[in-house]
N, C-alpha and C positions, 0 to 999 in steps of 0.2 A: 732039594734036588734042583738042578739047573733047568731041566725041561719044565718042571712044574712052575718055576719062577716065570718062564717065558709065557706059559699058558695063562698065568695070573695077570701078567702085563697085557696080554692080548685081550683077555676078558674085560679088564679095566678100560682098555682103549675102545673096545666095541660098546661097552656100557656108557662111556662118556661121549661117544661120537655124536649122538643127537643133541646133547646139551651144548657141545662145542659148536656144532653147526648153527644152532639157534643164536648163540652169542655172536658168532661171526656175521650172521645175517643182520642182527641188530646194529653191529658196528658199521657194516657196509651201508645200511639204510641211513644211519646218522651222518656218515661221511658224504653220501650222495646228496643229502639235504642241505649241506653247507654251500654257501656261495663259492663260486670259482676263485675269487680273490682270497678267501679265507683258506681254501685248500692250497693255493699257491704259496701263501705266506707260511703255512704249516710245513710244506715240503722244503721251502727255502731254509726254515729254521732247523729242520732235521739234517739237511745237507751241511749247514754251518756247524751243527753239533758234531757231525761225523768228522769234518775237517779239524775241528778243535780237539776231538778225542785223538785223532791221528797225531796231531802236534804234541799233545800232552804225553802220549805214549812214547814219542820220540825223545822227549826231555826226561822221562822217567826211566828210560832204558838203562841208564847208568846206575840208577839207584836199585832197581830190582835185580837181584842176583839170579833168580830162576828164569831163564829165557823161555822155557816151555810155558810157564805161567803167563808170561808176557804175550806169547803167541796165542794162547788159549783165550785170554780174557781181554786182550787189547786190540791188536792190529786187525785181525781177521773180522771180528764182529763190527768194528768201527768202519772198516772198508765195506762190509756187506750193507751196513746201514746207509752209507753214502751211495752205493749202487742202487739200493731200493729207492732212495730219494730221487736220484737221477731218472730212474725208470718211471717213477710216478710223475715227475715233471714232463717227461716225454709223452706219457699218456694224457696228462692234463692239457698240455699245449696242443696236442694233435698236429694238424697240418697248418696251423696258423704261423705267422711270422715269428711268434715267440718260441717256436721250436728251435730256431737258431740259437736262442739264449740257452736252452737246455743242452744243445750240442756243445756250446762254449763251456758250460758248466762241466759237462762230461769230460771234455779234453783237459780242462784245467785240473779237475779232480784226479784224472789219471796221471798227469805230469807231476802234480804235487805228491801223490802217493809214491810214484816211482822215485822221486827225489828224496823223500823222507824215509821210506821203508823198503825201497826196491832191492837194495843190496842184501838185506838181512832175511827177507821173507820171499821165498821163491813163488809160492802160490799167489801172493798179493801182486808180485811183479808180473806174472803171466796174466792174471786177471786185469791188471792195469793196461798191459799191452792189448788185450782183447777189447777192453773198453775204448781205448784210444782208436784202434782200428775200426770198431763199430761206429764210433762218432764220426770219423773221417768218411766212412762209407755213406753214412746218412747225409752228411754235408755234400759229398760228391753227388749222390743220387738226387738230392733236391736241386742242386745246381744244374745237373744235366737235364732233369725234367723241366726246370724253368726255361732252360735254353731251348729245349725241344718245343715247349709250348709257345715260346716267343717266335721261333722259326716257323712253326705251324701256322700261327696267326699271320705272319708276314707272307708266307707262301700262299695262303688263301686270299689275302688282300691283293697280292700281285697277280694271282689268277683272275680275280674279279676285275681288276684294272685292265688286264690284257683283253678280257672278253669285252669290256666296255669300249676299249680302243678299237677293237675289231668291228663292233657294231657301229660306232661312230664313223669309221672309215667307210664301211659299206653304205651307210646312209648318206654321207657326203658324196660318195661316188655316184650314187643313184640320183641325188639332187643335182650334181654337176652334169650328169648325162641328160636329165630332164631339162635343165636350164639351157644346155647346148642345143637340144632339140627345139625348144621354144625360140631361141635366138635364131636358129637356122630357118625355122618356119616364118619368123617375122621378116628376115632378110629375103626370103624367097617370095613373099607376098608383095614386096615393094617392087 
């Protein structure tokens, strides 16, 4: 019975959930214990593997007669692996200057995928467009935030300089007035 099969799958999933969560926790702990450079090298290797798989599937497209098989086992998963690697690099680099490197990787990966598989695979094409736009928005946002931070610093510095100039002007005026009074008093005494 079809319903009984779904109940069995659900029971199996519920039964395996604690084991799977333990395995995921161990993998995450091992990953977090690795140095940052090792994690960066790992994700670069994953990204290069995804690019290589996309290239291989492009060259194998003429050999494989079943296009549905090609879509199922080739382009979609390879693109997803590349997206995961780019997302991991974004998370790994955070707000450092290396984030720009991850943005460049994302833009290059999107353009490469559009060039290689964009015409044949609609989902991959739309996801590549989304990736490209997301990376451009990140680049635009970082640029605008950098400019606002710079302009904010310059605004504060100019305000401090204006306040100092006002203070110096008032002090000079007071000293000039005091010096004029002393000079007038000296000329009056003679």
